[in-house]
Phi, psi and omega in degrees: 000189173281157182292142170294160180292318182235153172298135185297322187277301191262346181081005179291147186282124182231344189289333181284347178266353182299306180308307179291328173302304187290324177300314179287328173293323177292331177291340181118357181284156179288127178311312184301314175298317183295320181292327178294312183293329176283352178088016173279103192249329186290140176300321187289322185289313180297327175300318182301323185282316184282338181258357174295134182235120179275108186236013184305320181298333184269325187284326182305335182280350177259006173272146184281146176295156181267000000 
């Protein structure tokens, strides 16, 4: 699915950092370095980025047509 807007644990805003994070990681940067440069310091927020799996393309097939 989509990245949550806020961290589940601390409530910090994280959704605005998802696009730069995924773009830089796909370009070959190390995820820890990218998170440090984006200002994501808390473990709970870092967990949200590192453990997120984008499965919207798989789930969309199981929705009913409108």
